C-alpha positions, 0 to 999 in steps of 0.5 A, a space after each residue: 498451482 499453490 506457491 509454497 514459501 519453502 520453495 522460496 527459500 530454496 530459490 533464495 539459497 540457490 540465488 546466493 551461488 549465481 555468478 556475476 552477471 554481464 549484459 548479453 551481447 544480444 541486448 541493444 546498448 542504452 546510454 545516458 541513465 543517471 542516479 543521483 543518491 545525493 538528491 533526495 525526493 519524498 520520504 518513504 513511509 512504506 507499502 501495505 494492503 488491506 483485509 477489511 471486509 472479513 477478509 482477514 477472517 478468510 485468511 485465518 481459515 474461516 472458509 477452510 484455509 489450512 493452518 500451514 497454508 495460512 502461515 504461507 500466506 502471511 509469509 507471502 505478504 509480510 515476510 521480509 526475506 521470502 515475501 513482500 515484506 509489506 510495512 502497512 496494514 490498513 484496518 476498516 472501522 465500522 459496520 454495514 447493513 448490507 450482508 455481503 459487506 458486513 465486515 465487522 461489528 460496530 464498537 457502538 451499534 445502537 444510539 446511546 441516547 444522543 451525542 451527549 449521552 454516556 457512550 455504551 461501547 462494545 468490543 469483541 476482540 476480533 473485529 472481523 479477523 482484523 485483530 488476529 492479522 494485526 497482531 500476526 503483522 506486528 510479529 513480522 515487524 509492521 509498525 504502521 497501522 492505518 484505521 479507516 471508517 467507511 462510515 459513522 454508525 447510521 444514528 449519527 448520520 442524516 440518512 440513518 443508516 451506515 449504507 447509501 451515503 448520507 452525511 455526518 450530523 454536526 451535533 454528533 461530530 465530537 461523539 464520533 471523534 470519541 468513537 473513533 479514538 476508542 476504536 484505537 483504544 481497543 486496539 492498543 489493549 490488544 497490544 496493537 498501536 493504531 498510528 494513523 486514523 481516518 474518519 472517511 473513505 471514498 466521500 465522493 461516493 454513495 454506495 449500498 454498503 458502508 458509506 458516507 458523503 462529504 464535500 471538501 468544505 464539509 470534510 474541513 469542518 469535521 477535520 476541525 471538530 475531530 482533529 484536536 481529539 485524535 491529535 491529543 491521542 497520539 494519532 496521525 489524523 488522515 484525510 479523505 481517501 477520495 475515489 479519484 486522485 483528482 477528486 482527492 486534490 480538491 479535498 486537499 486544497 480545501 484543507 490547505 486553504 484552512 490553516 486550522 484544518 491543515 494543521 490537523 492532517 498528518 497524511 493526505 490519502 486518495 484512491 486512483 479508481 476514478 483518476 489515476 495517481 499521476 501528479 502530486 497532491 496540493 499539499 506539503 504534507 505526506 501523501 499516500 495512495 491508500 487504496 487500489 486494485 485494477 478492474 477485471 472479471 477473472 482471477 489472473 495470475 499472469 504477469 503480462 497478458 495486457 489485460 490491465 490487471 496483470 502484474 506488469 499494470 500493477 508494477 506500472 501503477 506503482 511506478 507512476 504513484 512514486 515517480 509522478 505523484 510523489 507519494 510516500 506510501 502505497 497501500 494495495 486493496 486486498 492482499 487475499 481474497 476469494 473468487 474472481 479476485 484482483 487481490 494479490 493472492 486467491 484463497 480457494 478453500 484449503 489452498 491458495 493461489 498466487 499472482 504476479 501482481 504480488 511480485 510486482 508490489 514485492 519488488 518495491 516493498 521488500 527492498 525499499 523500507 519505511 524511512 527510505 528516501 527516493 532520489 532523483 533517477 533517469 534511465 535516459 531512454 524512452 520506455 525504460 522507467 527508473 526509480 531509485 531509493 536510499 534506505 536508512 541503513 545505506 542500502 540503495 535500491 534501483 527500480 527499472 521497469 522496461 515497458 518495451 518489447 526488446 531487451 536493452 542494456 542500461 548504463 547509469 552513471 551513479 552519483 552522490 553517496 558511497 558509490 559515486 565515483 567508486 565501486 560497490 556490488 549488489 544483487 539483481 532481481 527479475 520480475 516477468 513471465 518466468 521470474 518471481 522476484 528471483 535473483 538473477 545475478 550480481 551487480 557491479 559498480 565500476 567507477 561509479 557506473 552500473 550496466 544492467 540487462 533489461 529483458 523486454 516487458 520486465 521489472 528489474 531490481 538492483 539492491 547495492 550494498 
């Protein structure tokens, strides 16, 4: 069934008329939760997605998605009122010799004659649909654009092709830095500012499509060679998007052990495909989970079917990444794709379908805005996982994930900030099998305490004004 943004707007208007909610007598009481809005933990840079590998082109109608549905998909991903309000867009740099994964044209597809030869850049103004998407994202208010290269052009590498691994030749490092900055320059000419730039993706893997191998020590040397060029362009250098979080820890440790390299890298990024993002990376810099979607063999719209790629699985992964790994950014893989995708939205010719994975992410991304800070929070009970945040505008957000089967009534003591020891009101939203980030009532803080009902296997979002 196609989800319409118009339906979401009607739901939002109806929610404004909801009465104050009180915990159900049937819910088991739960005591001992605390939130300290005065105890700041990591800053939050935002939540995002990618449409690399021509997925942006598909979103723009390459396989028949109608203009009306293109706008609705954009709203679902980027609208801060009715959709997820995602605030980071990850772009893919480069090309691939594999036809299935050929997602864009290289800006320098042929060897200009050596690393010291004048470059011969080419730009088509489209970049696999990513230019259109970036411009649309900017109109929705996105300010963080992370461009990442899966591989250098093949002629710069030891294996002579952009696929199947290989590594960057030492003599091409400076030219590769210029190549990356020129990519950002082309986007600037299109009216989009690339804020973050990565030179490698999953350097611990070699794949048939665009890929490039580095050891942690090799990555450090490349950082020292290309970092100054990227920084002079006013762009954050990002590294290293390893396929596993533990594997990224090895790269981060090597970077931090070299003072020159450590100075160059602004954001440490990793993926939890191989090992989960469940502990902090060994760096004092910002860290992002920069790509992940769960595995699976079918398109799945369920919230909680125990498949491992339903909405609840995504909500648990987000909680763990924020609470246990202390990440400042969370970037999902595909926002919208085709076939048996684990993306947030499935594109189906002229139509589209929405999964509960979207609403799991939206529960966080719509309300926890760039510049927010995570604060100390504890539910005081096993099976109830709580994170809390304070936005720059003063809005306070609690994300409460009840992984148990039974409903409970949680009682939080709120400390720090305007609500500590006082009174406040706000909205309560629910995401579960029958709700998709739906407003279900009004939260009330009395004498510094907040009571909220948590249905079993649900995500409850409380936004306090």
